[in-house]
N, C-alpha and C positions, 0 to 999 in steps of 0.2 A: 693533051697534057701528058707529059712524061712522069708517070706516077713515082717511079723510083727517085728521079731528080727532085721533084717537088717535096717528097717526104724527107729526103736528105737536107734540103733547104730548110724545111720546117724544123727538123731536129737541130740544125745549126743555129738558126736565128731565134727560134721561140723557146727552145729548151736549153741547149748547152750555152747559148749566148743570151739567155733571158735577162730582162731588165726588171728592176723592182716595180711592183704594181702601183706604188705610191711613194711620195717623197719621204715618208717615215719608215719605209721598208728597206730591206737590203737583200742582195743575192750574194751567196758565197759558193766558191768552188773548193771542194775538199777531196783531193785525189780525183777519182773518176765519178764523182757525184756533184751535181749542182743543186743547191737548196735555196728556197726562198723563205725569208724570215719576215713575216708580215708586221706591219705597224699596228696601231691601235685598231682592233676589230678586224684586221686584215687576215689574209690567207697565208698559212705556213705549210711548207711541204717540200718534197723532193720533186724536182722538175725533170731531171735528166740523170741517167747513169749509164755507164758502159763497163759492166762488171763481168767477171768470169766465175766459174764454179769454185775456183780457189779463193777468191777474195770477197765474194758476195756477202757471206754471213758476217764477216768482220765489218764491212761497210754498213750493213743494216744495223748492227749493234752500235756503231759510231753515231749514226743519225738518231737513234733512240736516246743515246746519252746526251747528244747535243741539244735536242729539243727539250729533253727532260730538265736540263740545267736552266733553260729559258722558261720553263713552265708552260710550254706551248703544246696543245694537242696539234697533231700534224697529219698530213696525208702524203703517201707515196703514190705519185701519179704514174702508174705502170702502163706502158704501151705494149701492144701485141708483138712488136718486133724487137723489144728490149731483150738484152742478154743478162745472164744465162736464161735458157728457155724455161727453167723451173723457178724463176725469181718470185713469181706469185706464191708458189708453195712455200718458199723460204720465208716470205713476209708473213704468211699465216702462222707458220711455226714460231715466228718471233713475237707474235701477239697482235698482228694487224688484222683488221676485219675488212674484207672486200665489200665495196658498194656495187651499184649497178654498172655493168659494162656498157659503154657507149662506143659509137663509131666515129673516128676522126675522118671528117669529110671536108674536101676543099673544092672550091669552084673558082673559075676565072671571074674577076670582077666585071670584066667587059661583057661577059655572057649574061649578066643580070641587069644590064642597063636598059630595061624595057619600060615603056610607059604604062605601068600597072597602077591603076587607080583603086583606092579602097572602095567598098560598097557605097552606094548612094546614101548620103546623109552622115557619112563618117569622115572625119578628118584626122590626119596624123600630125601631131604637134610635138615640138621638142620639150624636154623636161629640163628646166634651168633653175627652178626655185622650189621652195618648200611646198607650195600648193601643187606644183607639178609632180613632185615626189609622192605626195599623198595619193594623187590620182593613179600614178603608176603602181604603187603598192596595192591599192584597191583592185586594180585590174589583175595583178599577179596573184593576189590571194584568191580571187574568184576563179581564175583560170586553173590554178594548181591545187586549190583546196588546202593550203597550209599557211601558217603564219608568215607574214612578210616583214617582220621586224629586221631581219638580217639585211634585206634589200634596202629598207629605209636607211639603216646605218651606213651601208656601202655607198648609196647615192649621196647622202649628205657629206660623207668624207671625201669622196672623189670629186664632187662638184666644187667643194671648197678648196681642195688642194691641187687637183689635176684636171680641170675642166676640159682642156684641149685633147685629152686622151680618152674621153668617154663621150659617147653619143647615146643619150637616153630618149626614148620615144614612147608616147602613149597615143592610142587611137580612141577618139571620142565620138560617140553617137549622141549628138547634142552636147550635153554636159556630162554624160555617163561614160566612164572608162570601160572599154570592151576588149582591149588588147594592148599589149606593151612589148617592148623589146629593147635591148641595148647593144652597143658595139664598142669593143675595146680596140684602141688604136695605139700601137707601140712604135714610136718614131725609130727610123733606121731599119725597119723590117719591111718585108713585102706582104705581110699578112694582117688583115683586120679580122678580129674575132667576133662572131655573132653569138649572142647569149640571150637566154631568158625569153625567147619568143613564146608567148602564150596567149590564147584567146578564150574569152568567157563562153561557156556553153550557151548555145542559142545563136552565137555569131560564128561558130566554126563552119568550115566548108563554104565560106562566102568570099574567100580571096584575101583575107586580112593578113595571113601569114606571108603570102606571096608579096603583097603590097609592102609589107614592112621589110622584107629582104631587098626588094628593088629600091626602096627609099634609102636604106643603109648603103647599098651598093653605089648609088650615085654620090653619096657623101665620101665613101672610101675612094672612089675613082678621082674625085676632085682633089683629094689629099695625097694621091699618088700610090695607092695600095693596089697591087696586082691581083692578090688572092683574098678570098673570103674563106674563113675556117670555122667549122662548127663541130662541137662534140654532140653528135646526134643520138637521140633516143631511138628505140625501135619504132615509135610512132612517127617521128619526123624524118627518119631516113628515107622511106619511100617517096615522100614529097620532095625532098632535096635531090634524090636521084632523078626524078622527072624534070627537075629544073637544071640538070647538068652537073650537079656536084658529084664527086667521085670519092669512094671510100678508099682511104690510104692505109689505115690501121685501126686497131681498137684501143680504147683507153679505159682503164679501171682504177678508181681511187681506192687505195688501201689505207684505212684510217687507224691511227694509233692514239689511244687516249691514255694518258699517264694516270 
């Protein structure tokens, strides 16, 4: 993999050329900034920027004013290779709060097309209805130890409006949800985004994470996506590296609450 070329493609397709995440969202380009304005319950924030020391502070102030008029809390998704180099410091000075840094990792879909079965007695099933959503939320809450209302809202909205661009999966041991994951598919790009992979304690270390990646990779390949992209935590990065994913940059959400 040519890291520089793939990162440039990612920036061009997934950030500068971003599409709205749902039919009631929109993407706007304002000078050297691309922002996403979410629909009902959707995500709002800055996806891409190409700024200099001379214009960064004015651009930051413009985004604060824009989202303030809309009444949206928003996030500036800052990547490690973004310019100027001190953009993170400038965001903090303007009132943003940084969240946890993650690693942008990309793998070739073709490298993940392995026959990886889940543990014995576990099956991976698609989430397509309200009952499936509840099972996925239960698995997510048990895996991450936090309220899953946001995931319930996201799944209901996306399955109703844009079902072809979301793949949601839950792993069941009998009728008990023990793991879940989703995949975002953006038509016209080469990247399928892997999100939310989490396994309930007691089932970790038994291959479910790997099986869910392989399952999603097969679907992505069938739909013509060359790359799989993950914003990886410190816990998942070593696993992904062993599977052949490569770190291309870092990403940190800077949150602004009006």
